[in-house]
C-alpha positions, 0 to 999 in steps of 0.5 A, a space after each residue: 238499508 245499505 241500498 237506500 244509503 247508496 242512493 245518496 249522491 257521492 261524494 257526500 260526508 253524510 253518506 259516508 257517515 251513514 255507511 260507517 255507522 251501518 258497518 258498526 251496527 253490523 259488526 256488533 250484530 256479528 259479535 253478538 249473534 254471529 250472523 254471517 250476512 251481517 258481517 258481509 254487510 259490514 264489509 260491503 258498507 265499509 268498502 263503499 265508505 272507503 271508495 267514497 274517499 271521505 272516510 277517516 283513518 279510524 273507519 279505514 281501520 274498522 274496515 280492516 277489522 271487519 275483514 279480519 273477522 271474516 277471514 277468521 270465519 271464512 278464510 277467503 284469500 281475497 279478503 286476506 290480500 285486501 286486509 293486508 292492503 288496508 292495514 298497511 294504509 292504516 299504519 302509513 296514515 297513523 302518525 308516530 306518537 299516536 296512541 293507536 299506532 301500536 294496536 294498528 301495527 299489531 293488526 297489520 302483523 296479524 293480517 300478514 300472518 294470515 297471508 303467510 298461512 294461506 299463501 306460504 310467502 315467507 316474506 309475509 312471516 318475516 314482515 309480521 315479525 318486523 311489524 310486531 317489533 315496531 308495535 312492541 317497542 316503538 323505538 326510534 332508529 339508532 337506539 343503542 338497545 335495539 338488539 336487546 328489545 328485538 328479543 321480545 318478539 312474542 307470538 310471531 316469533 313463536 309462530 316462525 319457530 313452529 313453522 321452521 324449527 328452532 330458529 328464534 335464536 338464529 334470527 335474533 343472532 342475525 338481527 343483533 349482528 346486523 345492528 352491531 355492524 350498523 352501529 359500528 363507525 365506518 372508519 376502521 374499527 378493530 371489531 368490525 371485521 369480527 362483527 362482519 364475519 360473525 354476521 356472515 356465519 349466522 347468515 350462512 346458517 340461516 340460509 342452510 335452514 331457510 334457503 334464502 339466497 340473499 342470506 347466502 350472497 350476503 354471507 359471502 359479501 360481508 365476509 369478503 368485507 371482513 377480509 378486506 377491512 383486516 390489514 395484513 398481519 391482523 391476528 384474525 386474518 386466517 380466521 377471516 379467510 377460512 370463514 370466507 372459504 366456507 361461505 364461498 363453498 356453500 354458495 358453490 354447492 348451491 349454484 355450481 359456479 366454479 369461480 366460487 369453488 376455486 376462491 374457496 380453496 384459495 382462501 383456505 390455502 392462504 389461511 393455512 399459510 398465514 397460520 404459524 405452526 403450533 397455532 391451535 386453529 391450524 387443524 380446523 383450517 386443514 380439515 375445512 380445506 380438505 372438505 373444499 378439496 373433495 368438492 373440487 375433485 367432484 367437480 373437476 375430477 383431479 385425483 390430486 385434489 382427492 388425495 390431498 383432501 385425505 392428506 390434509 385431514 390426516 395432518 389435521 388429526 396428527 397435529 391435534 393432541 390426544 384429549 383435545 376436544 376437536 379430535 373426534 370431529 377431525 377424525 370423523 371428517 377424515 373418515 368422510 374423505 376416506 369413504 369418498 376416496 373409496 367410492 371413486 378408487 375402490 381401495 378397501 384400505 380406505 374403507 376399513 380405515 374410515 370405519 376405524 377412525 370414525 370408531 375412534 371419534 365415537 369413543 373419544 367423544 364424551 357422553 352427553 357431548 353435543 357432537 356425539 350424535 354426529 360422530 355416531 352418524 358418521 360411523 353408521 355411514 362408514 359401516 353401511 358402506 363397508 357392508 355394501 362392499 363386503 356383505 358382512 351383516 354385522 356391519 349392517 346391524 351395527 350401522 342401524 344400531 349406531 344410527 338409532 342412537 344418533 337419532 335418539 341423542 338429537 333433540 327435537 328441532 335440532 337442524 341435524 334431526 332430519 338428516 339423522 332420521 333419513 340416514 337411519 332410514 337408509 340403514 333400515 332399508 338396506 337391512 330389509 333388502 338383505 333380510 326381508 323384514 317388512 318392519 324395517 322397510 315400513 320404519 324406513 319410509 316413516 323415518 324418511 317422511 318425517 325427515 322430509 316434513 321437518 325440512 323447509 322448502 329451499 333447504 339445501 338437503 331437501 333434494 337428498 331427503 326426497 331422493 332417499 324417501 323415493 327409494 324406500 317408497 319404491 321398495 315398499 311398492 315392490 314388496 306390497 304393490 300399493 300404487 300410491 307408493 309408486 306414484 309418490 316415489 316418482 313424484 318425490 324423485 322428480 322434485 329431487 332431480 329438479 332441485 339438484 343443480 347441474 354439476 352437483 356430485 349427487 346428480 347422477 345418483 338421483 337421475 339413476 334412482 328416478 330412472 328406476 322408479 320410472 321403469 317400475 311405472 312401465 313394468 307395472 302400468 305399461 306407461 311407454 312415456 315413463 320407459 323412454 324417460 327412464 332410459 334417458 335419465 339413466 343414460 345421463 347418469 352413466 355418462 356423468 359417472 367416471 369409470 372409477 366411480 364405485 357405484 358405476 356397476 349399479 348405474 350400468 345394470 339399471 340402464 340395461 334393464 330399461 333398455 331391455 324393457 324398451 326393446 320388448 315394447 318397441 322391438 329395436 335390436 340396438 336397445 337389446 344389444 346395448 342392454 347386454 353390453 352395459 350389463 356385461 360392463 356392470 358385472 366386469 366392474 363389480 368387485 368380488 364379494 360385492 353384495 349386489 353382484 348376484 343380482 347383476 349377474 342375474 340381470 345379465 342373464 335375463 338380457 342374454 335370454 331375451 336376446 336368445 329368444 329373438 335371435 336364437 343364438 344358443 351361446 346366449 342361452 347357455 351363457 344366460 344359464 351360466 351367469 344365473 347359476 353363478 348368481 344363485 350360488 353367490 346369493 346367501 340363503 335367506 336373502 329376500 332376492 333369492 327366490 327371484 334368482 331361482 325363478 329366473 334360472 328356471 326360466 332359462 333352463 325351460 327355454 333350453 329344454 324347449 330347444 334341446 329336449 333335455 328332460 334334466 333341464 325341465 326337471 331342474 327348472 321345475 325344482 328351482 321355481 318350486 323353491 323360489 315360490 316356497 321362499 317368497 312370502 304371501 303378499 310379495 309383489 313378485 309372488 304372482 310372477 313366480 307362481 305363473 312361471 312355475 305353472 308354465 314349467 309344470 304344464 310344459 312338463 305335462 305336455 312332455 311326459 303326460 303326468 296328470 299331477 303336473 297338469 293339476 299343479 299347473 292349474 293350482 299355481 296359475 289360479 293362485 297367481 291370477 287371484 293374487 291381490 298384489 303384483 302387476 295386473 298384466 302378470 295376473 291377467 296372463 296367469 288367468 288366461 293360462 289357467 283357462 288354457 290348462 283347464 281346457 286340457 282338463 276338460 273342465 268347462 266350469 274351471 275355464 269359466 272361473 278362470 275367465 271370470 278372474 280375467 274379466 275382473 282384472 281388465 279394469 286394472 290392465 287398462 288402468 285409467 291413470 294411463 294414456 289412451 295409447 298405453 291402454 290400447 297397447 294393453 288391450 292387444 292381449 285382451 281382445 281375443 281373451 274376451 271373445 273366448 271368455 264369452 264363447 265359454 259362457 255361451 257354451 255353458 248357457 250363460 248368455 247374460 254373462 256372455 253379454 256382460 263380458 262382451 260389453 265389459 271387454 270391448 270398446 273399453 276406452 270409449 266406455 271409460 270416457 263415457 264413465 268419466 263424463 257420466 252426470 252424477 245428479 243423483 249423487 249430487 242430490 244426497 252427497 254434493 261434496 262427494 259428487 263435486 270431488 268425483 266430478 273434479 277428479 273425472 274432469 282431470 282424468 278426462 284431460 290427462 287420460 287423453 294425452 298421447 304417451 311418448 312414441 319415441 325416446 326423447 331427451 327433455 329437462 326433467 322438471 318440464 317432463 310430461 312424466 309429471 302430468 303422467 304421475 299426476 294422472 296416476 295420483 288422480 286415478 288412485 284418488 278416484 278409485 278410493 272415492 268410488 269405493 267410499 261412494 259404493 259404501 253408501 246406501 243406494 250407491 252399491 253399484 255406482 259406476 260399476 260395469 252395467 248388468 244385463 238389466 241395464 244393458 237391455 235398454 240398448 234394445 228399446 227401439 229395435 233388436 241389438 245383435 251382438 256377434 261373437 266368433 272364435 276358432 270353431 264357434 260363432 254365435 249371435 246374442 240378441 237383445 230384444 225390445 221388451 225382454 229386459 233380462 232375456 238374451 236370445 242365442 242363435 248358434 251360427 254353425 255355417 262351416 264357412 264361418 269357422 274362419 271369419 278372420 280369413 274372410 275379413 282379410 280377403 275382403 280387406 284385400 279386395 276393397 283396398 286393391 286395384 279390384 275396386 277400380 274394376 281390374 281383374 287379377 289373372 287367376 282370380 274371379 271377377 271382383 264383383 263376383 268375389 264381392 257378391 260371394 262374400 256378401 252371400 256368405 254373410 247372408 247365409 251364415 249370419 244374417 238369415 239365421 238371425 232374421 229367422 230367430 227374430 221371426 223377421 220373415 216378411 220383407 217390405 219395401 216401405 215398413 222396415 224395422 231398425 236393427 243394430 249390429 255389434 260385431 266383435 273381432 274380425 266380424 267388425 270388419 265385415 259389411 253385415 249391413 250389405 249381406 244378401 244374395 246378389 244375382 242377375 235376377 235379384 229376388 226380393 227378400 234375399 237381402 238384409 236391406 229388404 227386412 231392416 234398416 241397419 246401424 252399427 254400435 261399438 258398444 251397448 253403452 254407446 247406444 244407450 247414451 245415444 238414446 238420451 236426447 239433449 234437452 231443449 236448452 242443449 239443442 243447437 239447430 245449426 250445421 257446421 259444413 266443412 269443405 276441404 278438397 285439397 290436402 297434402 299428399 292427397 288427390 283433389 276431391 271434386 265437388 266438395 263446394 257443390 256438396 256444401 252448396 247443395 246442403 245449404 240449398 236443401 236446408 232452406 232456413 230450416 237449420 242454420 248452416 255455418 261454412 268452413 272451406 279450404 284455408 278457413 277450415 283449421 283444426 281450431 276453427 272446426 273444433 270451435 264450430 263443433 262446440 256451437 253446432 248440433 250437426 256437422 258435415 265433413 266433405 274432405 279426405 279421411 285417413 287411417 293411421 295403421 301404426 298409431 290408430 288414435 292419429 287417424 284423422 280428417 284432413 283440414 287446411 294445409 297439413 293440419 289434421 283433426 285426429 281421433 285424439 282431438 275428437 276424444 278430448 271433445 265433450 259436446 252435450 248438444 251434438 246430434 249428427 255427424 256426417 263424415 263424407 270422407 274415406 275410411 272414417 269407420 275403418 278400425 284397427 285390425 290389432 284392436 278389433 274390439 276397440 272401434 278405433 276409428 273416427 266414427 266412434 270418436 264422434 260418438 265419444 265426443 257426444 254425437 248420437 249418430 254418425 254416417 261414415 264409410 268403412 273404406 275408401 269411397 268414390 269421389 262422385 258418390 259422396 255428394 250424391 249420397 249426402 244430397 239424398 240424405 239431407 233431402 230426406 232429413 230436411 222434410 221435417 221441421 225441425 229436422 230429426 237426426 234420429 232419421 239419419 239411418 233411414 235417410 242413408 238407407 234410402 240414399 244408398 238404395 237409390 245409389 245402388 239401384 240407379 240407372 247405372 247400377 252402381 258396383 258394390 265398391 260404390 255403395 257398400 262402404 256407407 254405414 250408419 253408427 249409433 242412434 
């Protein structure tokens, strides 16, 4: 029907009428039968009627009603925005006096409220209130009773109350006062200044709860008007000046504009001068001036202001007679100024007096008085500060008690409720720190979360509450190890710092606290970017704090910790020396008896021990022991930090034993660490570290005095550390490798196997998906050798299948993670589409964020623009994805969803030929072979040739050979001929590896035509050896003595990569287009001859069988190449390639100008139609010797991007060889139609054979580098 109506000509009244009528019918259908399609049709027909431009206001209103129905049903934001627009037009088109106007105003208010609920714009809520006022009252402007009628706002006032707290009275106050001002004649009226200053007070109060800067500015403006309107001698002039000072101070606190601060102090000074002695308001003016002076001291640092603040507030107290109702408030304010002076001058008398006057304030406040809660809160703060200075637990317990009373006395919705909840949380957190009661910590987090949730966005206290919540979350993370707490701690503290304006007195403490949270991110996750930012923000905090600042020692101590961690990661001795220096300053500045002094001493000892480890100065070691002994002695029995102090002292004693050999140090170290372990509760995040350290000390004692009991205990403690469910993954991983080491001394192969099983299970946590790839690579530095040793142990026990699974799980970890993120979830989508979509969304975000580059160098940056925000989002996404996967694996049929592949799954890699996994450790070399048709079976070939016992030495020797001048034919004096040396290496590979493997596979008949395929998956240093070229190369070559006589070789970085490559793209995904990139010149590189001719040759050979897209020289930019790769199934690069030794992910193909297509760029690509990449460039399959298991090279990057096969080079090639090989490869590939990319390995085999056996008999250096990777 709708479509038929639309066939009528437009504009046409008949058409509009039909559309409107159809809309009415459809709305009725919706009302009666709730048919969504009917409602959608109604919206569409009304929309068409409105577009025709002939509709009446009533129809326009019906359109809005239909939209409202659909909003309530579907909640679509576009509907909401359109509805507001329609209803606004309806109201505008409805004349005043029309009986329908109230109803239409009501519907507009409703639509505005919907927009507020969905978009959060407070102005919509405000406007809904205003519109509803018109709807209810329809009162003309200027009506004298308008303020009273505003009291009946109804539902939208209630909604605003529900959202913002008890603000109905406040808004009514503002409205009434504004009307009072407006209705007052412009000529002088004695009431007008009072109206203005009262309006200013309500506006300021509303700013404090809503954060609307217009309210704050208007508060200042109307109070300035009030002062100006009041003539000299006006009895209320001091009051007006005092109130103006208060609004100016509030604006200063928001913007940090010193002009406001100075005017505030000036106005309040003048108010006092104009107030005669004995005036009842003088004490109030004095205490307010004291508050402004404290703020001026914070900004300008003039101690005179701070002393005067105390002085005027003392005067205020003295001027107020006993029994005066203001006396408690004035005492409480005096206590606040005294605490402030103590924080900056550390005068203990100020601290004690602050407690005393606030106790008086509390006792003088009658029961049930509304100020009772604020007096209790002030007292709780002073008591906690005194505990922090003197360490008396009685003060701390009393602080908790009085703050609990303050919370209890504060009614729900009271504006001070969030602050009282937060401060009680602070006292509970302090008590947890010193007594270790987990209930205190949990309650602290809960109270602070409530405080944050009760505080609206824009509230000036929001940064304080977020900061304090972040601190408690960090403590809970350190106690329980939940990464969600750590992530949230960083997040809320970043927001707190961002919301705190420059110049704010609390900026430095918030920077410091953020730095602590970032440091924990590094310590537990290894995020280098977090570490650099931790140092940066803590340096800012230290620089902002004057030497007299009471918390300066804490700032210095924390900075020292971040600097030491950065030294450990990056090795800059300047960081280490500065760490020692600032921690020495922290200890020097800390007063005797300060409750944190033991921990600052301990941390100084840690930095000194670190410096001893790297510089060997025994003075550092002895001093480390001395200060740690002081720390242990100062820390009270039962303090939750005592175990860590004992363990750290034990570590230093252990080092001294190793250097001086005093068994007394060793025994004392074991004793200290045993005590530390016994004192630490199960589940504490520090427990694994303490257990690991104790195990290490016991093993050292075993090696010294050979007591088997020590060895047995070292095994038990390291196993307990490794199997812990809390603590940093790297600590538990290290513990598992130590466990394996200790069991080898017990000659317990099964125990060693179990230890490595735990290590392998910890690997995903060690290289957590929430980290950047560079940080994950850093963690893998310690893992690669462990994986190979684990596999060797499994092989020795005959667990060949387990060995294959472990090697797959432990090599090419990053590539497999990327494949995991990009794995289709079709089966899950069929049965659980919502879960599938959630997983795809999180995986997509992690795929982008995980490939980010972490900060390599320390940087300064504005925190709210910091990359740490994206890193923290990655943490949260990784945690959410882990939780979602656990949920999915709880579903029937999805128990192993995206878990590491089992041997039955991995055997699919051998569907087109055997896959040979090579594993080597010191003293053991093995081949594990997957064979087509044997799904769960693994062939083992022990490679026992004695020359293979040092594979790493062979790899290094070959590396020197191919990178040195020998490749140009030069011979070093005293060394054998380069060709002979190369031939010797290839012979060793043939005899030691390839020949035994071929014999195991019964491949004993060489062939010149019918060659099998074989894939090699080498581990460790074997990954740098040219297995494909193994053979005996003598003057009279014997057929059948080279691998190439038996098989066509390919490599694969992992079994998973090969399995993925065997999944061909669908016909819809295939792209018969080849992107050809030619870049002969690059900055800092020699010119490559023949690149254009190479591309010309490819185009000539293609002859229309495949489309060729050329990008040459300046056209070959990174962006254009990436775009070309997205549109092409094949890609050919004729250009320079470079391996970045320092940062492997920055290895690159060199393009136009100085631009680089880096490995990082390739990682970020996902090309479902990609098939073949030919990298006719140098070093495109050269890996990183430190990340041997990770295949960190451009060829592997191409596989990750989606290419099924890659032709690459192991090292630098000769310029004239590349065009020849490329020509031969494509000539073979283009013989079929369409060209088959899976024939690339055979095409390369033939091309290299032709290069090798041509008339010039090319050197090994010419043909060996060319390899095929993938399918």
